[in-house]
N, C-alpha and C positions, 0 to 999 in steps of 0.2 A: 165728403168721404162716405163710403158705404161700410157700415160696421156690422159684422156678423157675430151674433151672440149665441153661444151654446146655451142650453136651458138648464138641465140638471147640474147642480153644483156651481152654476154661474149666475143665473137669474133667480132661481128658486132652490131652497134646500129641500130636496125631494127624498131624502134618506128614509123617513118613516114609511112612506107609502110603498117604495120600491122594496125595501128590506122585508117589511111585513108581508107583502104579496109573494115574494120569493119563498119565505119560510112557510107560508100557508100552502103554496104549491108543492113544495117538497114533502110536507107532512101528509098532504092528501094523496100523494103517490108513494107513501111508505119509504121515502128516502131519508137519509140522514139529514137532520136539520141543524146547521151550524148556528152558533150564537150570532146575534146581530152584528157585532163589531167585526166578526170574521167574514162578513159579506160586503164590506165597504168597497171592495174592488169591483163590485158589480155596478156601482154608480158611475156612469160615464160611457163604458163600452156598450155596443149594441146588445140588447137583451137576449137576442138569439145566440150571440157569441157566448154570453155568460152562462146560459142554460146548457150549451154544449159542454162546457167545462164542468158545470155542477152535476150533470147527469153522467158524464164520462163515456168513454168508448165501449164499455162493457155492457151498457144497457140502452142501446140506441132506440129501442122500442118505447122508452119512457120520455123521449125528447118532446114529441108532440103533446102528450098528455100534461107534462109539466108546464109547457108554454100556455096551453089552454087554460089550466087552473090559475096560472099567474094572471092572465089577461082577464079572466072572469072577475077576480077580486080587484085587480088594479083599476079596471074600467069603471067599477061601481064605487069603490071605497078608497083604494090606494092613491088614485089620482089627486084626491083632495087632502091626503095626509102630507101636506106640503105647505111651504110658506115662502114668501118673497124675502130675499136677504135684505138686511138694513142697508140704506143708502141707494138701493137699486132704482127706486122710483124717481128720486131726485136726480140721480145721475142720468137716467134715460131722458128726463125732461130737459136737463141742461144740454145734453148732446143734440137733441132735436132743435133747441133754441140756437145752437151754434151752427145749424144748417146741415148736420149729418143725416144720412138716411140709414135707418136701422132695420135689420133682418134677423130672424131667428134661424139658426142652423143647428139642428139637433139630430142625433141618431135615433131618438125616440120616434115611435110611429107618429106621423104627421097628424093623424086624427086625434091622438091624445094631446099632442103639443098645442094644437089650436084650442082645444077645450081648456087647457091649463092657462094659456095666455089670456083667453077671454074671461075665465073665472076670476082671475086676479086683476082684471081690468088693465092689463098691459097692452092690449091690442091697439090702444090709441097711439102708442109710440112706434109700432112696427109696420113697415110697408109690406112685408111678407113674412109668413111663418112657414118654415120648410123643415121636413123631417123625412123619415123613411116610410116605405110601404110596409104593411104587415108581414109580407113575405121576405122582408130583409132588403129589398131593393133600396139603394141609396143609404143603407145603414153605415157603410164605410164613409168616414168623414171627408176624405179626399174626393170621393165620387159625389157626395152631397154638395160640397163647396163648388165643384166644377159645374154641377147642375144649376146652382143658384146664379153663378156668374153668367152662364149662358142664358138662362131664362130672364134674368133681369138686365141683361146687356151691360154688365159691369166689367171693367178692365181690372186685372189684378193690381195695377198701379194705383187704383183709387179705392182699395178695400183693405180691411184689417179684420182678423179673426180674434175673438176673445173667448177663452174657455179655460176650464180647470184641469183638464187631463191631457195626457200625451197624444191621444187621438186628435184633439183639436189642433195641437201644434204641428203634428205630422201632416195632417190634412191641409193645413194652411201652407206649409213649406212645399208640398207637392204641387200646389197651385200658384206658387210664387207670391204668396201673400205674407206680409209681416203678421206676427201673432203676439198677443199679450196674454200672459198667464194670469189667471184669477186665483190668487193665493187664499182667498176666503172659501174656496171650494174644497174638493176632495183630493186633488193632486198636490204633491210636494213641490217646493221650489226646485229641487234636484231633478225630479221627473220632468218638470216643464222646461227647464233650461236645457237638459240633455236631449229633449225631443224637438228642440228648435225654437223655443220662445225668443222673440226679439227683446221683450221686456216682461217684467212681472209686476203686477199691482197688488199691494198688500190689502187695500180696501177699494171699493168701487169709486169713491169720489176722486180718486187719483186718475181715473181713466181719461177725462177730457184733456188734461194737460199732456198725458202720455201720447194720446192720439194726435194732438197738435204737433208733437215733436216728430211724428212719423210723416207728416204731410210735406 
């Protein structure tokens, strides 16, 4: 089976780097800086989508500057304010031993995703690491999953998506893939089930058994 993993909130807890970089960007552009907990909704969706909401329609001239400031800090510092979730390494190893092929499917810019996967030595588990372009191309999860299926020659019948937010579940459903919600991430069980999750896993070590039940 081909298993597509989201990155932020699924493989790694990326909250500090993303939130710190967003708050830095807003401050640098003299915009209101929300408390960290008020920005948790930004973890998961494409970052360009988040900044469109943060900047708002009344100040479109600040969109590009805020994205630039975010990427300046994130690419140097924020990218490493991040850690692999407990049980992930052992779970990935078990899935590989069971004969599954693993792929990363993230709305994050691919250039950053590859650096993160390599930095945490997770690249040994993954056949491909897939993300968006900096201009937002393939940031939509449905578009990204379709791209991966095409590029890797994967049939939807032999794949499953694992992620922690509604975008992952919706993207999988649009491509006729089953999806497993990662409850250790940033989405709620209600969000995941209402957006199309086939199953939800409370912790990573439950994934091998759940995936077997889908085969």
